[in-house]
C-alpha positions as CSV (number, residue, x, y, z in Angstrom):
1,X,-28.7,-19.1,5.3
2,X,-29.5,-22.8,3.8
3,X,-28.6,-23.3,-0.2
4,X,-31.6,-22.2,-1.7
5,X,-31.2,-18.3,0.0
6,X,-27.5,-18.4,-1.3
7,X,-28.6,-19.2,-4.4
8,X,-31.3,-16.3,-4.2
9,X,-29.0,-13.8,-3.0
10,X,-26.6,-14.7,-5.4
11,X,-28.8,-14.7,-8.4
12,X,-29.6,-11.0,-7.2
13,X,-26.0,-10.1,-7.1
14,X,-25.0,-11.0,-10.8
15,X,-28.1,-9.0,-11.5
16,X,-27.0,-5.9,-10.2
17,X,-23.0,-6.5,-9.9
18,X,-21.9,-2.4,-11.0
19,X,-24.8,-1.8,-8.2
20,X,-23.0,-3.8,-5.4
21,X,-19.6,-2.2,-6.4
22,X,-21.2,1.1,-5.9
23,X,-22.9,0.1,-2.8
24,X,-19.6,-1.4,-1.5
25,X,-17.0,1.1,-2.0
26,X,-19.8,4.2,-1.0
27,X,-20.6,1.9,2.1
28,X,-17.2,1.5,2.9
29,X,-16.4,5.1,2.8
30,X,-19.7,5.5,4.5
31,X,-18.5,3.4,7.5
32,X,-15.0,4.9,7.8
33,X,-16.1,8.5,7.7
34,X,-18.4,7.9,10.8
35,X,-15.9,5.8,13.1
36,X,-13.1,7.9,12.8
37,X,-14.2,10.8,14.6
38,X,-15.5,8.1,17.2
39,X,-11.9,6.9,17.3
40,X,-10.7,10.5,17.2
41,X,-12.1,11.4,20.4
42,X,-11.1,8.4,22.4
43,X,-7.9,8.6,21.5
44,X,-7.7,12.0,22.5
45,X,-10.0,11.8,25.8
46,X,-7.4,8.8,26.8
47,X,-4.6,11.0,26.3
48,X,-3.3,8.3,23.3
49,X,-1.2,10.6,20.9
50,X,1.9,9.6,18.2
51,X,5.2,10.9,19.7
52,X,6.9,14.0,18.3
53,X,10.7,12.9,17.8
54,X,13.8,14.3,14.9
55,X,12.1,11.7,12.3
56,X,8.9,13.0,12.7
57,X,7.1,15.2,9.6
58,X,4.5,16.3,12.2
59,X,5.3,19.1,15.2
60,X,2.0,18.4,17.5
61,X,1.1,15.0,19.2
62,X,-1.4,13.1,16.9
63,X,-3.9,10.4,17.2
64,X,-2.2,7.3,15.7
65,X,-5.5,4.8,15.1
66,X,-7.1,5.4,12.2
67,X,-6.2,1.3,12.0
68,X,-8.9,0.9,14.3
69,X,-12.0,1.9,11.9
70,X,-10.2,0.2,9.2
71,X,-10.2,-3.0,10.9
72,X,-14.2,-2.6,11.8
73,X,-15.0,-1.6,8.3
74,X,-13.3,-4.4,6.2
75,X,-14.1,-6.7,9.0
76,X,-17.9,-6.4,8.7
77,X,-17.4,-6.0,4.9
78,X,-15.4,-9.4,4.4
79,X,-17.8,-11.0,6.7
80,X,-20.9,-9.9,4.8
81,X,-19.0,-10.8,1.3
82,X,-18.0,-14.6,3.0
83,X,-22.1,-14.9,3.5
84,X,-22.3,-14.9,-0.1
85,X,-20.0,-17.6,-0.5
86,X,-18.4,-15.8,-3.3
87,X,-15.0,-17.6,-2.5
88,X,-13.3,-19.8,0.3
89,X,-10.7,-17.5,0.9
90,X,-12.4,-14.5,2.8
91,X,-12.2,-16.5,5.7
92,X,-8.3,-17.1,5.7
93,X,-8.3,-12.8,4.7
94,X,-10.1,-12.2,8.2
95,X,-8.0,-14.4,10.2
96,X,-4.8,-12.6,8.8
97,X,-5.7,-9.0,8.6
98,X,-6.9,-10.0,12.7
99,X,-3.4,-10.9,13.7
100,X,-2.1,-7.9,11.9
101,X,-4.3,-5.6,13.2
102,X,-3.4,-6.7,16.5
103,X,0.3,-6.6,16.5
104,X,-0.2,-2.8,14.2
105,X,-2.5,-1.9,17.8
106,X,0.2,-3.3,20.2
107,X,3.0,-1.1,18.3
108,X,0.8,1.9,18.0
109,X,0.3,1.5,21.9
110,X,3.4,0.6,23.6
111,X,5.8,0.2,21.1
112,X,6.5,-3.3,19.6
113,X,9.7,-5.2,19.0
114,X,11.2,-5.9,15.3
115,X,11.0,-9.4,16.3
116,X,7.3,-9.4,17.4
117,X,6.2,-7.6,14.6
118,X,8.0,-10.1,12.5
119,X,6.5,-13.0,13.9
120,X,3.3,-11.3,13.4
121,X,3.9,-10.8,9.6
122,X,4.8,-14.4,9.2
123,X,1.9,-15.6,11.0
124,X,-0.3,-14.2,9.1
125,X,1.0,-14.0,5.8
126,X,0.6,-18.0,6.5
127,X,-3.0,-17.5,6.4
128,X,-2.3,-15.9,2.9
129,X,-0.1,-18.0,1.1
130,X,-1.8,-21.4,1.9
131,X,-5.3,-20.5,0.3
132,X,-6.2,-22.8,-2.4
133,X,-6.6,-19.8,-4.3
134,X,-3.4,-18.1,-4.5
135,X,-1.5,-21.5,-5.5
136,X,1.5,-20.2,-6.8
137,X,3.0,-23.1,-9.7
138,X,4.0,-21.0,-12.8
139,X,5.6,-17.9,-14.1
140,X,4.0,-18.4,-17.5
141,X,7.4,-17.5,-19.0
142,X,9.0,-14.7,-17.5
143,X,12.1,-15.1,-17.6
144,X,11.8,-18.3,-19.4
145,X,10.6,-20.2,-16.6
146,X,7.2,-21.6,-16.7
147,X,6.3,-24.3,-14.3
148,X,8.0,-24.2,-10.6
149,X,7.8,-26.4,-7.7
150,X,4.8,-25.6,-5.1
151,X,7.6,-25.1,-2.4
152,X,9.5,-22.3,-3.9
153,X,5.9,-20.6,-4.8
154,X,4.9,-21.0,-1.2
155,X,8.5,-19.0,-0.6
156,X,7.9,-16.3,-2.8
157,X,4.8,-15.5,-1.6
158,X,5.7,-15.2,1.6
159,X,8.5,-12.9,0.7
160,X,6.5,-11.2,-1.4
161,X,3.4,-10.7,1.1
162,X,6.1,-9.9,4.4
163,X,7.8,-7.1,1.9
164,X,5.1,-5.2,0.7
165,X,3.4,-5.1,4.3
166,X,6.9,-3.6,5.4
167,X,7.0,-1.4,2.2
168,X,4.0,-0.1,2.5
169,X,4.6,0.5,6.5
170,X,7.6,2.8,5.0
171,X,5.8,5.2,2.9
172,X,3.2,5.9,5.4
173,X,5.8,8.7,7.1
174,X,3.8,11.7,5.6
175,X,-0.1,13.1,5.7
176,X,-1.9,11.1,2.6
177,X,1.0,9.4,0.7
178,X,0.1,5.8,2.4
179,X,-3.8,6.3,1.7
180,X,-2.7,7.6,-1.9
181,X,-0.7,5.2,-2.7
182,X,-3.2,2.6,-1.6
183,X,-6.5,4.2,-3.8
184,X,-4.2,4.4,-6.9
185,X,-3.1,0.2,-6.6
186,X,-6.2,-0.8,-5.0
187,X,-8.1,1.0,-8.3
188,X,-6.1,-0.4,-10.3
189,X,-6.5,-4.2,-9.3
190,X,-10.3,-3.5,-9.5
191,X,-10.1,-2.3,-13.0
192,X,-8.0,-5.9,-13.5
193,X,-10.5,-7.8,-11.6
194,X,-13.6,-6.1,-13.0
195,X,-12.3,-6.9,-16.4
196,X,-11.2,-10.3,-15.6
197,X,-14.7,-11.2,-14.3
198,X,-13.5,-11.7,-10.6
199,X,-16.4,-10.3,-8.5
200,X,-15.2,-11.1,-4.9
201,X,-11.7,-9.5,-5.8
202,X,-13.4,-6.5,-7.4
203,X,-14.8,-6.1,-4.2
204,X,-12.0,-6.2,-1.7
205,X,-10.1,-3.6,-4.2
206,X,-12.8,-1.5,-3.9
207,X,-13.3,-1.8,-0.5
208,X,-9.5,-0.7,0.5
209,X,-10.1,2.0,-1.9
210,X,-13.9,3.6,0.0
211,X,-11.8,2.9,2.9
212,X,-9.0,5.0,2.5
213,X,-10.5,7.8,0.4
214,X,-12.2,8.4,3.7
215,X,-9.5,8.0,5.7
216,X,-7.7,11.6,3.3
217,X,-10.2,14.1,4.9
218,X,-8.9,13.2,8.5
219,X,-5.1,12.8,7.6
220,X,-5.4,15.6,5.8
221,X,-7.5,17.6,8.5
222,X,-6.2,20.2,11.1
223,X,-8.1,20.0,14.4
224,X,-9.5,16.7,13.3
225,X,-6.5,14.8,12.1
226,X,-5.8,11.2,12.0
227,X,-2.7,9.1,11.7
228,X,-3.6,5.4,10.2
229,X,-0.5,3.9,12.3
230,X,0.8,0.3,12.3
231,X,-2.9,-0.9,12.9
232,X,-3.8,0.5,9.3
233,X,-0.6,0.3,7.7
234,X,-0.3,-3.0,8.2
235,X,-3.5,-4.0,7.2
236,X,-3.8,-2.4,3.8
237,X,-0.3,-3.6,3.0
238,X,-1.7,-7.2,3.6
239,X,-4.3,-6.7,1.4
240,X,-2.6,-4.8,-1.4
241,X,-0.1,-7.8,-0.9
242,X,-3.2,-10.3,-1.3
243,X,-4.8,-8.2,-4.5
244,X,-1.1,-8.7,-6.0
245,X,-0.5,-12.3,-5.6
246,X,-4.1,-12.9,-6.7
247,X,-3.3,-10.8,-10.1
248,X,0.2,-13.2,-10.3
249,X,-1.7,-16.2,-10.4
250,X,-4.5,-15.6,-12.3
251,X,-5.1,-18.7,-15.0
252,X,-3.3,-17.8,-18.5
253,X,-6.8,-17.5,-20.9
254,X,-7.9,-15.3,-18.8
255,X,-8.1,-12.2,-20.8
256,X,-6.2,-9.0,-19.0
257,X,-6.2,-5.4,-20.0
258,X,-5.2,-5.5,-24.0
259,X,-6.1,-8.1,-26.4
260,X,-2.4,-9.9,-26.6
261,X,-1.8,-9.2,-23.1
262,X,1.5,-11.7,-22.0
263,X,0.9,-13.9,-18.9
264,X,4.6,-13.7,-18.4
265,X,4.4,-10.2,-18.0
266,X,2.9,-10.0,-14.8
267,X,5.7,-9.5,-12.6
268,X,6.2,-6.5,-14.6
269,X,2.8,-5.0,-14.0
270,X,3.2,-5.2,-10.7
271,X,6.1,-3.6,-10.5
272,X,4.8,-1.0,-12.3
273,X,1.5,-1.0,-10.2
274,X,3.4,-1.0,-6.7
275,X,6.3,1.6,-8.2
276,X,6.1,3.9,-5.1
277,X,6.6,1.3,-2.3
278,X,8.8,-1.1,-4.2
279,X,11.1,2.0,-5.4
280,X,10.8,3.9,-2.0
281,X,12.3,0.5,0.0
282,X,14.9,-0.1,-2.6
283,X,15.9,3.3,-2.2
284,X,16.5,3.2,0.9
285,X,18.1,0.4,1.5
286,X,20.9,1.0,-1.1
287,X,21.3,4.4,0.7
288,X,21.7,2.8,3.9
289,X,24.2,-0.1,2.8
290,X,26.3,2.7,0.8
291,X,26.1,4.7,4.1
292,X,27.0,2.0,5.9
293,X,24.2,1.3,8.3
294,X,21.8,-1.3,9.1
295,X,19.0,-1.1,6.2
296,X,16.3,-1.3,8.7
297,X,17.6,1.5,10.5
298,X,15.3,4.8,11.1
299,X,16.7,7.9,9.3
300,X,15.4,10.7,7.1
301,X,16.5,9.1,3.4
302,X,13.1,8.3,2.7
303,X,11.7,9.5,-0.9
304,X,9.2,11.7,0.6
305,X,11.3,13.4,2.9
306,X,13.5,14.5,0.1
307,X,10.4,16.8,-1.8
308,X,9.5,18.0,1.6
309,X,13.2,19.5,2.2
310,X,12.8,21.1,-1.1
311,X,9.6,22.8,0.5
312,X,6.8,21.2,-1.0
313,X,4.1,20.5,1.6
314,X,2.3,16.9,2.7
315,X,-0.3,17.3,0.3
316,X,1.9,18.6,-2.7
317,X,4.1,15.9,-1.8
318,X,1.9,13.2,-2.0
319,X,0.0,13.9,-4.8
320,X,3.5,14.7,-6.7
321,X,4.0,10.8,-5.3
322,X,0.5,9.7,-6.5
323,X,1.3,11.1,-10.3
324,X,4.3,9.7,-11.0
325,X,2.3,6.3,-9.6
326,X,-0.2,7.3,-12.6
327,X,2.5,8.0,-15.1
328,X,4.8,4.7,-14.6
329,X,1.0,2.7,-14.8
330,X,0.3,4.5,-18.2
331,X,3.7,4.1,-19.6
332,X,3.9,0.2,-19.0
333,X,0.0,0.1,-20.1
334,X,0.9,1.7,-23.5
335,X,3.7,-0.1,-24.5
336,X,2.9,-3.7,-22.8
337,X,1.3,-4.4,-26.4
338,X,3.9,-3.2,-28.5
339,X,7.4,-4.4,-27.0
340,X,8.3,-8.1,-26.4
341,X,9.2,-9.1,-22.8
342,X,12.8,-8.1,-22.8
343,X,12.2,-5.0,-23.9
344,X,9.6,-3.9,-21.3
345,X,12.4,-5.8,-18.8
346,X,14.4,-3.3,-20.3
347,X,11.7,-0.4,-19.6
348,X,10.3,-1.2,-16.1
349,X,14.2,-1.4,-15.3
350,X,14.8,2.2,-16.7
351,X,12.0,4.0,-15.0
352,X,12.7,2.8,-11.4
353,X,16.6,3.7,-12.8
354,X,15.4,7.0,-13.4
355,X,13.9,7.8,-10.7
356,X,16.7,6.9,-8.6
357,X,18.4,9.5,-10.8
358,X,15.7,12.2,-10.2
359,X,15.4,11.9,-6.4
360,X,19.7,12.0,-5.9
361,X,19.6,15.5,-8.0
362,X,16.5,16.6,-6.1
363,X,18.1,15.2,-2.7
364,X,21.0,17.2,-4.1
365,X,19.1,20.2,-4.4
366,X,17.6,20.2,-1.2
367,X,20.6,20.0,0.5
368,X,22.3,23.0,-1.5
369,X,19.0,24.7,-0.3
370,X,19.7,24.0,3.4
371,X,23.1,24.9,3.2
372,X,22.5,28.3,1.5
373,X,19.8,29.0,4.0
374,X,21.9,27.8,7.1
375,X,24.6,30.1,6.0
376,X,22.3,33.0,5.0
377,X,21.3,32.3,9.0
378,X,25.0,32.4,10.1
379,X,25.9,35.5,8.5
380,X,22.9,37.5,10.1
381,X,24.2,36.4,13.5
382,X,27.5,38.0,12.8
383,X,26.1,40.8,11.4
384,X,24.1,40.9,14.4
385,X,27.6,40.4,16.8
386,X,29.0,43.3,14.6
387,X,26.6,45.9,15.8
């Protein structure tokens, strides 16, 4: 493709920007919706099913290769966008996604060690954090911090990418939760980047939303049911981290959401947009430390387990988390132009603390309910013995 052809395509793109947005969302939805049944058929033919254990939220073996459809669709879209030369960051993103897809697919097939997964995540993160368009050298006044050393920025970005990849992977424990959370986060980012005139990032956000929306049909399905698996959750987590960092490094003179928005509050905004994965990860780590177990040990202390133990279905539990995330974002946006930074920080901390207390109370209710049910069963057995 020569320079003239690229200019013609770019002019057509700019003249039909909203049409491209709709096409990207519907296109990624359609391709993913078409591919998942094919992947499902191959998985069943080759008996590639997710095993059931004591921590599983499902009782039957289900294929966990939704990430294969994710990867094909996202690479196709990113390659097309890259041919338009909207940005040079696309090459880095394609490489990072490919690495994590390979790591996740291996784990879905034969189970990878934590060390192998961490090395893969670090390697993928390097492609993102060293991208010139994602340089982090200023926090724009967050807690009084402005310019920071580039090495500190690299460390913060690397920690952020790896932490969010794993946080998103952790919440993918029940049907719909990972997808609904990803749709909300990517949808908010699409709105932000649209309002700030960043078309490439709008289209990437819509691609993630389109893929996950199509996946919901099969994640909640009964006969045709699919999990995204590590191959899916790792690359979606990477993309959400990529979009989050892009939001963080935007120029301060770019208008965002509401007039008077302070760029120094971006970390607080991210804390609300990413509330579900961040809250659940912090909660699990704190509980495990209190119990004296490793923060990396597996258990049933996730927030979604609390709702399941209360008797909620997967759909209702996932919907509750989605509504909670939207509520947190809405509260922040309402007060973002009314409070100064310290009060906003207090508000965000208060919302996290309130969520911790709420789920502690719900867990206690769930335990009491389980104890009552166990006592009732014991009483029935005793009566039968008497008879």
